[in-house]
VOBA-1610 file (N, C-alpha, C; in pm, whole numbers, padded with zeros to 5 digits, always signed):
BEGIN
Met+09240+03912+01681Met+09168+03828+01588Met+09019+03843+01615Ser+08946+03885+01513Ser+08801+03892+01525Ser+08746+03750+01529Lys+08656+03723+01620Lys+08617+03584+01646Lys+08528+03521+01540Asp+08460+03598+01457Asp+08364+03541+01365Asp+08401+03560+01218Lys+08524+03596+01188Lys+08561+03625+01051Lys+08565+03497+00966Leu+08527+03513+00841Leu+08530+03402+00747Leu+08672+03349+00730Ser+08771+03436+00741Ser+08910+03389+00731Ser+08945+03293+00845Asn+08885+03311+00961Asn+08908+03219+01073Asn+08847+03083+01044Leu+08730+03082+00982Leu+08666+02956+00944Leu+08752+02885+00840Lys+08804+02959+00743Lys+08891+02901+00641Lys+09016+02839+00704Glu+09076+02909+00798Glu+09195+02857+00865Glu+09163+02728+00941Ala+09049+02724+01008Ala+09009+02603+01080Ala+08989+02487+00983Ile+08923+02513+00871Ile+08900+02407+00773Ile+09032+02355+00718Glu+09129+02444+00697Glu+09260+02400+00649Glu+09329+02308+00750Ile+09311+02336+00878Ile+09366+02247+00981Ile+09294+02113+00977Phe+09162+02114+00970Phe+09087+01988+00965Phe+09127+01904+00844Leu+09156+01969+00731Leu+09194+01896+00609Leu+09326+01821+00624Lys+09408+01860+00718Lys+09533+01788+00744Lys+09505+01647+00795Tyr+09386+01627+00852Tyr+09355+01502+00920Tyr+09254+01415+00846Asp+09167+01476+00767Asp+09065+01399+00697Asp+08994+01489+00598Asp+08929+01428+00502Asp+08847+01499+00403Asp+08720+01417+00382Pro+08633+01413+00485Pro+08516+01326+00479Pro+08413+01370+00375Glu+08335+01275+00330Glu+08230+01304+00232Glu+08127+01403+00288Tyr+08097+01392+00414Tyr+08003+01484+00481Tyr+08077+01550+00598Pro+08152+01657+00572Pro+08241+01713+00674Pro+08171+01797+00782Thr+08055+01853+00752Thr+07992+01943+00847Thr+07842+01919+00857His+07786+01969+00964His+07642+01989+00973His+07615+02094+01080Cys+07502+02161+01067Cys+07464+02264+01164Cys+07327+02231+01220Glu+07312+02256+01347Glu+07181+02244+01411Glu+07181+02328+01537His+07070+02393+01560His+07053+02474+01681His+07169+02571+01701Asp+07207+02640+01592Asp+07313+02743+01596Asp+07451+02688+01631Val+07474+02562+01606Val+07604+02500+01631Val+07652+02437+01502Met+07779+02464+01467Met+07840+02400+01351Met+07925+02284+01400Tyr+07905+02167+01341Tyr+07980+02047+01376Tyr+08074+02010+01261Met+08196+01975+01296Met+08295+01926+01199Met+08320+01779+01230Asn+08300+01696+01131Asn+08311+01551+01150Asn+08455+01504+01130Ile+08543+01550+01216Ile+08684+01512+01217Ile+08714+01451+01353Asp+08772+01334+01354Asp+08801+01261+01478Asp+08897+01341+01567Val+08851+01375+01685Val+08931+01451+01782Val+09061+01379+01815Asn+09058+01247+01819Asn+09172+01168+01862Asn+09291+01173+01767Val+09270+01212+01642Val+09381+01216+01547Val+09443+01355+01534Val+09379+01456+01591Val+09426+01595+01580Val+09533+01620+01687Ser+09642+01681+01647Ser+09751+01709+01741Ser+09707+01808+01849Asp+09773+01803+01962Asp+09743+01897+02071Asp+09765+02040+02026Glu+09871+02062+01949Glu+09900+02197+01898Glu+09785+02248+01811Asp+09734+02163+01723Asp+09623+02205+01638Asp+09494+02222+01718Lys+09475+02142+01821Lys+09356+02159+01906Lys+09358+02296+01973Ile+09475+02341+02015Ile+09487+02473+02077Ile+09451+02581+01975Lys+09505+02569+01854Lys+09475+02667+01749Lys+09328+02664+01713Leu+09270+02545+01701Leu+09128+02534+01669Leu+09043+02599+01777Asp+09083+02583+01902Asp+09010+02647+02012Asp+09014+02800+01996Glu+09129+02853+01959Glu+09140+02998+01935Glu+09049+03042+01821Leu+09030+02953+01724Leu+08946+02983+01608Leu+08798+02956+01635Gly+08766+02901+01752Gly+08627+02881+01788Gly+08576+02739+01782Phe+08663+02641+01757Phe+08621+02501+01752Phe+08680+02425+01870Phe+08599+02341+01932Phe+08646+02263+02045Phe+08584+02123+02037Pro+08647+02024+02102Pro+08595+01887+02095Pro+08449+01878+02144Asp+08371+01802+02071Asp+08232+01778+02107Asp+08227+01657+02199Thr+08234+01681+02327Thr+08238+01572+02425Thr+08099+01516+02456Glu+07994+01587+02416Glu+07858+01543+02446Glu+07805+01441+02346Cys+07831+01463+02218Cys+07762+01384+02115Cys+07852+01300+02027Gly+07981+01316+02034Gly+08059+01237+01941Gly+08207+01262+01948Glu+08271+01234+01836Glu+08415+01238+01830Glu+08468+01358+01753Gly+08382+01446+01706Gly+08423+01560+01625Gly+08438+01688+01705Phe+08433+01799+01632Phe+08446+01932+01690Phe+08318+02010+01669Lys+08298+02114+01750Lys+08183+02200+01730Lys+08222+02345+01757Ser+08138+02434+01703Ser+08161+02577+01721Ser+08028+02649+01733Phe+08022+02742+01825Phe+07905+02828+01837Phe+07921+02956+01756Arg+08038+02977+01697Arg+08067+03099+01621Arg+08017+03094+01477Phe+08011+02975+01418Phe+07986+02965+01275Phe+07860+02887+01242Gly+07777+02858+01338Gly+07653+02786+01312Gly+07550+02875+01246Ser+07433+02822+01226Ser+07326+02898+01162Ser+07286+03015+01252Ala+07228+03114+01190Ala+07188+03233+01266Ala+07040+03251+01266
//
């Protein structure tokens, strides 16, 4: 699996949509993409898959996920 493919981003978004569809789902800053989906509601199985796709829990700033693969360039 190529780590930065658009298809990987699409797959991650499809997983996030299983849990929520927020009005403001994303934001990017300092080359980091943030997904505003509560980490606590995502299954462990989906967290593992999201990690493979480049998203991991944002333990520093909040309850969502972040990725260094899909942020601004």
